PALODREN-750339 format. One record per residue (C-alpha): residue in three letters; x, y negated, z. Coordinates in nm, 2 decimals, always signed. Layout:
<pts>
{pt ALA; {X; Y; Z}}
...
</pts>
This chain:
<pts>
{pt UNK; {+0.70; -3.03; +6.92}}
{pt UNK; {+0.40; -2.83; +7.04}}
{pt UNK; {+0.21; -2.61; +6.82}}
{pt UNK; {+0.18; -2.25; +6.63}}
{pt UNK; {+0.39; -2.15; +6.32}}
{pt UNK; {+0.19; -2.15; +6.03}}
{pt UNK; {+0.25; -2.01; +5.65}}
{pt UNK; {+0.15; -2.30; +5.42}}
{pt UNK; {+0.17; -2.26; +5.02}}
{pt UNK; {+0.35; -2.60; +4.90}}
{pt UNK; {+0.40; -2.46; +4.57}}
{pt UNK; {+0.25; -2.31; +4.30}}
{pt UNK; {+0.30; -2.17; +3.94}}
{pt UNK; {+0.20; -1.92; +3.66}}
{pt UNK; {+0.25; -1.77; +3.35}}
{pt UNK; {-0.03; -1.74; +3.12}}
{pt UNK; {+0.09; -1.51; +2.77}}
{pt UNK; {+0.00; -1.70; +2.46}}
{pt UNK; {-0.12; -1.40; +2.25}}
{pt UNK; {-0.48; -1.41; +2.26}}
{pt UNK; {-0.65; -1.05; +2.24}}
{pt UNK; {-0.98; -1.10; +2.15}}
{pt UNK; {-1.26; -0.76; +2.15}}
{pt UNK; {-1.27; -0.77; +1.79}}
{pt UNK; {-0.89; -0.69; +1.80}}
{pt UNK; {-1.01; -0.32; +1.96}}
{pt UNK; {-1.19; -0.23; +1.63}}
{pt UNK; {-0.96; +0.00; +1.43}}
{pt UNK; {-0.87; +0.16; +1.76}}
{pt UNK; {-0.92; +0.50; +1.76}}
{pt UNK; {-1.07; +0.62; +2.15}}
{pt UNK; {-1.05; +0.98; +2.28}}
{pt UNK; {-1.20; +1.09; +2.60}}
{pt UNK; {-1.03; +1.26; +2.89}}
{pt UNK; {-1.06; +1.62; +2.70}}
{pt UNK; {-0.88; +1.50; +2.39}}
{pt UNK; {-1.22; +1.43; +2.19}}
{pt UNK; {-1.27; +1.15; +2.02}}
{pt UNK; {-1.55; +0.90; +2.07}}
{pt UNK; {-1.85; +0.95; +1.86}}
{pt UNK; {-2.01; +0.64; +1.92}}
{pt UNK; {-1.90; +0.32; +1.68}}
{pt UNK; {-1.63; +0.06; +1.83}}
{pt UNK; {-1.83; -0.22; +1.80}}
{pt UNK; {-2.07; -0.02; +2.00}}
{pt UNK; {-1.79; +0.10; +2.25}}
{pt UNK; {-1.68; -0.31; +2.29}}
{pt UNK; {-2.04; -0.44; +2.33}}
{pt UNK; {-2.06; -0.16; +2.57}}
{pt UNK; {-1.70; -0.24; +2.78}}
{pt UNK; {-1.82; -0.62; +2.76}}
{pt UNK; {-2.15; -0.57; +2.91}}
{pt UNK; {-1.96; -0.41; +3.23}}
{pt UNK; {-1.66; -0.61; +3.28}}
{pt UNK; {-1.69; -0.90; +3.05}}
{pt UNK; {-1.41; -0.96; +2.93}}
{pt UNK; {-1.40; -1.13; +2.63}}
{pt UNK; {-1.04; -1.20; +2.58}}
{pt UNK; {-0.73; -1.08; +2.71}}
{pt UNK; {-0.37; -1.28; +2.66}}
{pt UNK; {-0.01; -1.03; +2.62}}
{pt UNK; {+0.34; -1.14; +2.59}}
{pt UNK; {+0.50; -1.17; +2.32}}
{pt UNK; {+0.76; -0.89; +2.22}}
{pt UNK; {+1.06; -1.06; +2.35}}
{pt UNK; {+0.99; -1.07; +2.70}}
{pt UNK; {+0.98; -0.84; +2.97}}
{pt UNK; {+0.82; -0.88; +3.34}}
{pt UNK; {+1.10; -1.05; +3.48}}
{pt UNK; {+1.09; -1.33; +3.26}}
{pt UNK; {+0.75; -1.40; +3.29}}
{pt UNK; {+0.83; -1.39; +3.67}}
{pt UNK; {+1.08; -1.62; +3.68}}
{pt UNK; {+0.87; -1.87; +3.44}}
{pt UNK; {+0.61; -1.86; +3.69}}
{pt UNK; {+0.87; -1.88; +4.00}}
{pt UNK; {+1.03; -2.22; +3.82}}
{pt UNK; {+0.72; -2.35; +3.81}}
{pt UNK; {+0.63; -2.27; +4.19}}
{pt UNK; {+0.94; -2.42; +4.29}}
{pt UNK; {+0.93; -2.72; +4.10}}
{pt UNK; {+0.59; -2.81; +4.20}}
{pt UNK; {+0.69; -2.77; +4.60}}
{pt UNK; {+0.98; -2.98; +4.53}}
{pt UNK; {+1.20; -2.76; +4.74}}
{pt UNK; {+1.57; -2.70; +4.66}}
{pt UNK; {+1.60; -2.32; +4.53}}
{pt UNK; {+1.87; -2.25; +4.75}}
{pt UNK; {+1.71; -2.29; +5.07}}
{pt UNK; {+1.48; -1.97; +5.00}}
{pt UNK; {+1.51; -1.72; +5.25}}
{pt UNK; {+1.35; -1.44; +5.01}}
{pt UNK; {+1.23; -1.41; +4.71}}
{pt UNK; {+0.99; -1.13; +4.70}}
{pt UNK; {+0.82; -1.01; +4.34}}
{pt UNK; {+0.52; -0.76; +4.36}}
{pt UNK; {+0.48; -0.59; +4.03}}
{pt UNK; {+0.39; -0.20; +3.94}}
{pt UNK; {+0.60; -0.10; +3.64}}
{pt UNK; {+0.96; -0.31; +3.62}}
{pt UNK; {+1.06; -0.45; +3.32}}
{pt UNK; {+0.88; -0.28; +3.01}}
{pt UNK; {+1.04; -0.32; +2.72}}
{pt UNK; {+0.85; -0.37; +2.37}}
{pt UNK; {+0.99; -0.07; +2.16}}
{pt UNK; {+0.92; +0.23; +2.44}}
{pt UNK; {+0.70; +0.19; +2.78}}
{pt UNK; {+1.05; +0.35; +2.96}}
{pt UNK; {+1.04; +0.16; +3.37}}
{pt UNK; {+1.35; -0.02; +3.42}}
{pt UNK; {+1.37; -0.15; +3.79}}
{pt UNK; {+1.76; -0.15; +3.84}}
{pt UNK; {+1.88; -0.36; +3.95}}
{pt UNK; {+1.52; -0.55; +4.17}}
{pt UNK; {+1.27; -0.75; +3.98}}
{pt UNK; {+1.34; -1.00; +4.22}}
{pt UNK; {+1.72; -0.96; +4.18}}
{pt UNK; {+1.66; -1.06; +3.80}}
{pt UNK; {+1.49; -1.36; +3.87}}
{pt UNK; {+1.69; -1.49; +4.18}}
{pt UNK; {+1.95; -1.48; +3.89}}
{pt UNK; {+1.79; -1.66; +3.60}}
{pt UNK; {+1.67; -1.93; +3.87}}
{pt UNK; {+2.05; -1.97; +3.93}}
{pt UNK; {+2.06; -1.89; +4.31}}
{pt UNK; {+2.40; -1.86; +4.45}}
{pt UNK; {+2.31; -1.88; +4.83}}
{pt UNK; {+2.37; -1.47; +4.91}}
{pt UNK; {+2.13; -1.53; +5.24}}
{pt UNK; {+1.81; -1.57; +4.97}}
{pt UNK; {+1.69; -1.18; +5.02}}
{pt UNK; {+1.55; -1.06; +4.70}}
{pt UNK; {+1.35; -0.75; +4.67}}
{pt UNK; {+1.03; -0.59; +4.52}}
{pt UNK; {+0.74; -0.41; +4.62}}
{pt UNK; {+0.52; -0.18; +4.48}}
{pt UNK; {+0.14; -0.18; +4.63}}
{pt UNK; {-0.09; -0.18; +4.32}}
{pt UNK; {-0.31; -0.50; +4.21}}
{pt UNK; {-0.36; -0.61; +4.57}}
{pt UNK; {+0.08; -0.61; +4.58}}
{pt UNK; {+0.09; -1.02; +4.56}}
{pt UNK; {-0.16; -1.05; +4.87}}
{pt UNK; {+0.07; -0.83; +5.04}}
{pt UNK; {+0.40; -0.96; +4.94}}
{pt UNK; {+0.27; -1.29; +5.09}}
{pt UNK; {+0.14; -1.08; +5.44}}
{pt UNK; {+0.51; -1.01; +5.42}}
{pt UNK; {+0.58; -1.34; +5.35}}
{pt UNK; {+0.36; -1.43; +5.64}}
{pt UNK; {+0.51; -1.20; +5.91}}
{pt UNK; {+0.88; -1.30; +5.84}}
{pt UNK; {+0.81; -1.73; +5.90}}
{pt UNK; {+0.59; -1.60; +6.18}}
{pt UNK; {+0.88; -1.44; +6.39}}
{pt UNK; {+1.12; -1.76; +6.29}}
{pt UNK; {+1.31; -1.49; +6.03}}
{pt UNK; {+1.23; -1.73; +5.74}}
{pt UNK; {+1.13; -2.08; +5.68}}
{pt UNK; {+1.10; -2.08; +5.27}}
{pt UNK; {+0.99; -1.80; +5.08}}
{pt UNK; {+0.90; -1.74; +4.72}}
{pt UNK; {+0.66; -1.47; +4.63}}
{pt UNK; {+0.59; -1.34; +4.27}}
{pt UNK; {+0.33; -1.08; +4.11}}
{pt UNK; {+0.39; -1.02; +3.77}}
{pt UNK; {+0.31; -0.71; +3.52}}
{pt UNK; {+0.31; -0.65; +3.14}}
{pt UNK; {+0.03; -0.39; +3.11}}
{pt UNK; {-0.02; -0.38; +2.76}}
{pt UNK; {+0.28; -0.20; +2.74}}
{pt UNK; {+0.16; +0.10; +3.01}}
{pt UNK; {-0.18; +0.09; +2.87}}
{pt UNK; {-0.27; +0.40; +2.62}}
{pt UNK; {-0.44; +0.25; +2.28}}
{pt UNK; {-0.65; +0.59; +2.25}}
{pt UNK; {-0.84; +0.51; +2.61}}
{pt UNK; {-1.13; +0.29; +2.58}}
{pt UNK; {-0.98; +0.16; +2.95}}
{pt UNK; {-0.68; -0.03; +2.77}}
{pt UNK; {-0.91; -0.29; +2.65}}
{pt UNK; {-0.96; -0.39; +3.05}}
{pt UNK; {-0.56; -0.48; +3.08}}
{pt UNK; {-0.37; -0.78; +3.01}}
{pt UNK; {-0.03; -0.99; +3.11}}
{pt UNK; {+0.07; -1.27; +3.34}}
{pt UNK; {+0.24; -1.35; +3.65}}
{pt UNK; {+0.17; -1.59; +3.94}}
{pt UNK; {+0.39; -1.73; +4.20}}
{pt UNK; {+0.40; -1.94; +4.56}}
{pt UNK; {+0.60; -2.10; +4.76}}
{pt UNK; {+0.53; -2.04; +5.16}}
{pt UNK; {+0.67; -2.31; +5.36}}
{pt UNK; {+0.72; -2.27; +5.80}}
{pt UNK; {+0.46; -2.53; +5.94}}
{pt UNK; {+0.42; -2.63; +6.28}}
{pt UNK; {+0.04; -2.71; +6.37}}
{pt UNK; {-0.21; -2.76; +6.69}}
{pt UNK; {-0.46; -2.67; +6.47}}
{pt UNK; {-0.51; -2.39; +6.21}}
{pt UNK; {-0.36; -2.40; +5.85}}
{pt UNK; {-0.21; -2.16; +5.60}}
{pt UNK; {-0.25; -1.82; +5.65}}
{pt UNK; {-0.47; -1.80; +5.97}}
{pt UNK; {-0.56; -1.39; +5.93}}
{pt UNK; {-0.50; -1.09; +5.74}}
{pt UNK; {-0.65; -0.73; +5.66}}
{pt UNK; {-0.46; -0.44; +5.48}}
{pt UNK; {-0.59; -0.06; +5.46}}
{pt UNK; {-0.46; +0.24; +5.23}}
{pt UNK; {-0.66; +0.51; +5.14}}
{pt UNK; {-0.46; +0.82; +5.02}}
{pt UNK; {-0.61; +1.11; +5.15}}
{pt UNK; {-0.91; +1.13; +4.94}}
{pt UNK; {-0.84; +0.84; +4.68}}
{pt UNK; {-0.49; +0.81; +4.60}}
{pt UNK; {-0.56; +0.94; +4.21}}
{pt UNK; {-0.79; +0.71; +4.10}}
{pt UNK; {-0.55; +0.53; +3.92}}
{pt UNK; {-0.22; +0.73; +3.81}}
{pt UNK; {+0.00; +0.74; +3.50}}
{pt UNK; {-0.07; +1.05; +3.26}}
{pt UNK; {-0.03; +1.10; +2.90}}
{pt UNK; {-0.21; +0.99; +2.57}}
{pt UNK; {-0.62; +1.09; +2.55}}
{pt UNK; {-0.52; +1.16; +2.16}}
{pt UNK; {-0.40; +1.51; +2.10}}
{pt UNK; {-0.05; +1.55; +2.01}}
{pt UNK; {+0.02; +1.16; +2.05}}
{pt UNK; {+0.31; +1.25; +2.33}}
{pt UNK; {+0.60; +0.99; +2.14}}
{pt UNK; {+0.87; +0.99; +2.33}}
{pt UNK; {+0.68; +1.16; +2.64}}
{pt UNK; {+0.51; +0.81; +2.73}}
{pt UNK; {+0.32; +0.83; +3.01}}
{pt UNK; {+0.05; +0.57; +3.05}}
{pt UNK; {-0.16; +0.40; +3.31}}
{pt UNK; {-0.52; +0.58; +3.38}}
{pt UNK; {-0.78; +0.51; +3.62}}
{pt UNK; {-1.11; +0.69; +3.73}}
{pt UNK; {-1.33; +0.41; +3.67}}
{pt UNK; {-1.67; +0.52; +3.80}}
{pt UNK; {-1.53; +0.65; +4.13}}
{pt UNK; {-1.32; +0.33; +4.14}}
{pt UNK; {-1.59; +0.09; +4.09}}
{pt UNK; {-1.82; +0.26; +4.41}}
{pt UNK; {-1.47; +0.27; +4.60}}
{pt UNK; {-1.43; -0.09; +4.58}}
{pt UNK; {-1.80; -0.19; +4.64}}
{pt UNK; {-1.81; -0.01; +4.95}}
{pt UNK; {-1.47; -0.13; +5.11}}
{pt UNK; {-1.38; -0.43; +5.01}}
{pt UNK; {-1.65; -0.66; +5.16}}
{pt UNK; {-1.63; -0.45; +5.48}}
{pt UNK; {-1.22; -0.52; +5.47}}
{pt UNK; {-1.30; -0.91; +5.39}}
{pt UNK; {-1.50; -0.91; +5.68}}
{pt UNK; {-1.31; -0.74; +5.95}}
{pt UNK; {-1.02; -1.01; +5.84}}
{pt UNK; {-1.29; -1.26; +5.90}}
{pt UNK; {-1.39; -1.14; +6.24}}
{pt UNK; {-1.01; -1.14; +6.31}}
{pt UNK; {-1.00; -1.49; +6.25}}
{pt UNK; {-1.31; -1.59; +6.43}}
{pt UNK; {-1.43; -1.72; +6.08}}
{pt UNK; {-1.78; -1.69; +5.96}}
{pt UNK; {-1.84; -1.66; +5.61}}
{pt UNK; {-2.04; -1.97; +5.57}}
{pt UNK; {-1.75; -2.11; +5.66}}
{pt UNK; {-1.57; -2.01; +5.32}}
{pt UNK; {-1.55; -2.28; +5.06}}
{pt UNK; {-1.41; -2.02; +4.77}}
{pt UNK; {-1.33; -1.64; +4.73}}
{pt UNK; {-1.06; -1.55; +4.49}}
{pt UNK; {-1.15; -1.18; +4.48}}
{pt UNK; {-0.86; -0.98; +4.22}}
{pt UNK; {-1.01; -1.03; +3.88}}
{pt UNK; {-1.03; -0.63; +3.81}}
{pt UNK; {-1.37; -0.64; +3.65}}
{pt UNK; {-1.67; -0.91; +3.63}}
{pt UNK; {-1.98; -0.75; +3.71}}
{pt UNK; {-1.79; -0.54; +4.03}}
{pt UNK; {-1.65; -0.85; +4.16}}
{pt UNK; {-2.03; -0.99; +4.12}}
{pt UNK; {-2.12; -0.64; +4.34}}
{pt UNK; {-1.85; -0.69; +4.57}}
{pt UNK; {-1.99; -1.06; +4.64}}
{pt UNK; {-2.31; -0.93; +4.68}}
{pt UNK; {-2.25; -0.70; +4.92}}
{pt UNK; {-2.03; -0.95; +5.13}}
{pt UNK; {-2.32; -1.15; +5.16}}
{pt UNK; {-2.55; -0.88; +5.26}}
{pt UNK; {-2.32; -0.78; +5.52}}
{pt UNK; {-2.43; -1.12; +5.67}}
{pt UNK; {-2.78; -1.12; +5.59}}
{pt UNK; {-2.72; -1.37; +5.36}}
{pt UNK; {-2.98; -1.32; +5.02}}
{pt UNK; {-2.90; -1.64; +4.86}}
{pt UNK; {-2.57; -1.67; +4.76}}
{pt UNK; {-2.37; -2.02; +4.71}}
{pt UNK; {-2.27; -2.19; +4.37}}
{pt UNK; {-1.94; -2.15; +4.26}}
{pt UNK; {-1.77; -1.98; +4.54}}
{pt UNK; {-1.60; -1.70; +4.33}}
{pt UNK; {-1.37; -1.85; +4.05}}
{pt UNK; {-1.29; -1.63; +3.74}}
{pt UNK; {-1.09; -1.59; +3.49}}
{pt UNK; {-1.13; -1.23; +3.38}}
{pt UNK; {-1.39; -1.35; +3.08}}
{pt UNK; {-1.11; -1.48; +2.91}}
{pt UNK; {-0.76; -1.36; +3.10}}
{pt UNK; {-0.82; -0.99; +3.15}}
{pt UNK; {-0.71; -0.78; +3.47}}
{pt UNK; {-0.31; -0.86; +3.49}}
{pt UNK; {-0.31; -0.67; +3.80}}
{pt UNK; {-0.08; -0.83; +4.08}}
{pt UNK; {-0.06; -1.20; +3.89}}
{pt UNK; {-0.46; -1.28; +3.88}}
{pt UNK; {-0.47; -1.43; +4.25}}
{pt UNK; {-0.20; -1.62; +4.25}}
{pt UNK; {-0.26; -1.72; +3.85}}
{pt UNK; {-0.67; -1.82; +3.99}}
{pt UNK; {-0.51; -2.02; +4.28}}
{pt UNK; {-0.23; -2.20; +4.01}}
{pt UNK; {-0.51; -2.29; +3.79}}
{pt UNK; {-0.72; -2.44; +4.07}}
{pt UNK; {-0.49; -2.63; +4.27}}
{pt UNK; {-0.36; -2.79; +3.91}}
{pt UNK; {-0.72; -2.89; +3.83}}
{pt UNK; {-0.73; -2.64; +3.48}}
{pt UNK; {-1.01; -2.45; +3.62}}
{pt UNK; {-1.31; -2.70; +3.64}}
{pt UNK; {-1.55; -2.76; +3.80}}
{pt UNK; {-1.37; -2.57; +4.04}}
{pt UNK; {-1.12; -2.72; +4.30}}
{pt UNK; {-0.98; -2.67; +4.65}}
{pt UNK; {-0.97; -2.95; +4.91}}
{pt UNK; {-0.78; -3.04; +5.23}}
{pt UNK; {-0.95; -2.87; +5.52}}
{pt UNK; {-1.09; -2.56; +5.28}}
{pt UNK; {-1.08; -2.23; +5.41}}
{pt UNK; {-1.08; -1.95; +5.14}}
{pt UNK; {-1.06; -1.54; +5.14}}
{pt UNK; {-0.82; -1.38; +4.89}}
{pt UNK; {-0.87; -1.02; +4.83}}
{pt UNK; {-0.78; -0.72; +4.64}}
{pt UNK; {-0.80; -0.35; +4.58}}
{pt UNK; {-0.59; -0.15; +4.36}}
{pt UNK; {-0.39; +0.16; +4.33}}
{pt UNK; {-0.32; +0.36; +4.66}}
{pt UNK; {-0.58; +0.28; +4.70}}
{pt UNK; {-0.53; -0.01; +4.89}}
{pt UNK; {-0.72; -0.28; +4.96}}
{pt UNK; {-0.63; -0.62; +5.16}}
{pt UNK; {-0.77; -0.98; +5.25}}
{pt UNK; {-0.64; -1.29; +5.39}}
{pt UNK; {-0.79; -1.58; +5.55}}
{pt UNK; {-0.60; -1.91; +5.42}}
{pt UNK; {-0.72; -2.28; +5.56}}
{pt UNK; {-0.60; -2.54; +5.31}}
</pts>
């Protein structure tokens, strides 16, 4: 059969936690700054400003009995079911995460065995040729794992790969840091399969960059901002939000354009832009600057679906969850149809950026 091997998504799944955490639930928190000084502004004012900057009204947390590999398994099982494949035929299971299995009673990271090995076990897969491994790449981890899957498939090394993104950020966020209101929990997954086609389908281009020399410490792990709150020597996710915002709006649009140019695709051909749900206003600024690179002043309606307002920032899970919701008609009025071309792009710890062009 003539044609080229492409990596095509044949099934998706997601796990959206059941605990609804609203902004008002942070009214009783004591917020401190980097120097350990208690913030003098009333919490209502802090929360109102947070909503204005991020557009987040609510986020989801897991229940106490779940860990990251559990929610990764739930998303994976749904993706396998929707793809209608035999799970024993999977060549790879790749799990993108950042913190391993963090339990409810302490925030120590548990990554032995790998989360992918745990998911494979929970799925009951017996095949020893199903290779399971993890990838740590910040928030862009699920996209980077998808890019690795594409390399395996196009090389002929694999024909079916399960790619999962899962994180529980609620257990690594400092309740004394107002940035903790950004973070959420969740998992998303997709099955990629090899397809031979004369016309481009599936993943048609991707681009990744890592800016570590100057920007590696914009996201890091550190002690609680609250003085004396060093119980069990716990460390928490910390962020230089102002610099990260500027880095993202300067570099994500350029990376997306490089990816579009690589595939000879014009921005006007894109039907949906699935951007990592990190900050609503930041994503708006990224999209606007991207269109400015093409001298397009007016942005098309409904090109960028958003979930951050009610799901928060679940790191590696945001894009696969977003994709799953749209494909299953759970994010109206957004829809993805045969022939549509999509952008997927993410930015996060590293600092890392990646973009992927996908033809349905």
